[in-house]
C-alpha positions in Angstrom: 65.3 72.5 62.9 66.5 76.2 62.4 70.4 75.2 62.9 70.2 72.3 61.1 69.2 74.7 57.9 72.1 77.6 59.2 74.4 74.5 59.0 73.2 73.3 55.9 73.5 76.4 54.2 77.5 77.1 55.8 78.2 73.7 53.8 76.7 74.3 50.6 78.8 77.9 50.5 81.5 76.3 52.1 81.6 73.1 49.7 80.7 76.1 46.7 83.9 78.6 47.0 86.2 75.6 47.7 84.7 73.9 44.4 86.7 76.7 42.9 90.2 77.5 41.7 91.7 79.9 44.0 95.3 79.7 42.4 95.8 81.2 38.8 95.8 78.6 36.0 98.9 79.2 33.6 98.1 78.3 30.1 100.6 77.9 27.3 100.6 78.3 24.0 102.2 75.7 21.3 103.6 77.4 18.1 103.4 75.5 15.0 105.8 75.3 12.3 104.4 75.4 8.7 106.6 75.6 5.7 103.1 76.9 3.4 101.8 80.5 3.2 98.3 81.4 4.9 97.1 84.9 4.4 96.4 86.7 7.9 92.3 86.5 7.2 92.9 82.5 8.0 95.0 82.8 10.7 93.0 85.4 12.3 89.7 82.9 12.3 91.7 80.6 13.1 93.0 82.1 16.7 89.6 83.6 18.1 86.9 81.6 19.6 84.0 81.3 18.1 82.2 83.1 21.3 84.5 85.9 20.6 83.6 86.2 17.2 79.7 86.3 17.6 78.7 89.5 18.9 75.5 89.3 20.8 72.1 91.8 19.3 71.6 94.7 20.7 67.9 94.7 19.7 67.5 91.4 21.6 69.3 93.0 24.2 66.8 96.0 24.3 63.7 94.1 24.4 64.7 91.9 26.8 66.0 94.6 28.8 63.4 96.4 28.3 60.4 93.7 29.0 62.2 90.8 31.4 64.8 93.4 33.2 63.2 92.5 36.3 64.0 88.8 35.6 67.8 90.3 34.4 67.2 88.4 31.3 69.2 90.7 29.9 72.0 90.5 32.0 71.7 86.9 31.3 71.5 87.0 28.3 75.1 89.4 27.3 76.4 87.1 29.2 77.3 89.0 33.0 78.3 87.0 35.6 75.6 84.6 37.6 76.1 85.7 41.3 75.7 89.9 40.5 72.5 88.2 37.9 71.0 87.1 41.4 71.6 89.8 43.1 70.2 91.5 40.3 67.0 90.0 40.6 66.7 89.9 44.1 67.9 93.8 44.7 64.5 93.9 41.9 66.9 95.8 39.8 69.6 97.1 42.1 66.4 99.5 43.2 65.4 100.3 40.1 69.2 102.4 39.6 71.1 98.9 38.4 67.9 98.6 35.6 68.5 102.0 34.2 71.9 102.2 34.4 71.8 98.9 32.2 69.6 100.5 29.5 71.6 103.5 28.9 74.4 100.8 28.7 72.8 99.1 26.4 71.5 101.7 23.8 75.4 103.4 24.3 76.9 99.7 23.2 79.1 100.0 25.9 77.9 97.2 28.0 80.2 94.1 28.3 79.4 91.9 26.1 77.9 93.5 23.3 
């Protein structure tokens, strides 16, 4: 039974690591020449993605950090990588030190995603 469990975890982790691309994917930008004049505000709004334009609310992040910090709710809200969030939960907020550091970063606006 232990061998079956071990082998299934091994197959699972090998499947996860091979599922993502292991090479850089180059993106090419297509430019279209337009003869009409467009203001720079319109061009900037069109070229930035909605995720970049919308910032996360600092108050919401602080409340999630205080009340649900042990479950990494603030990290999920601010878009931290999934693996780090799971590790944060399993290690009780990186042994409480990471939880405090996250709080300081959120309050001082240095946390990525704010």
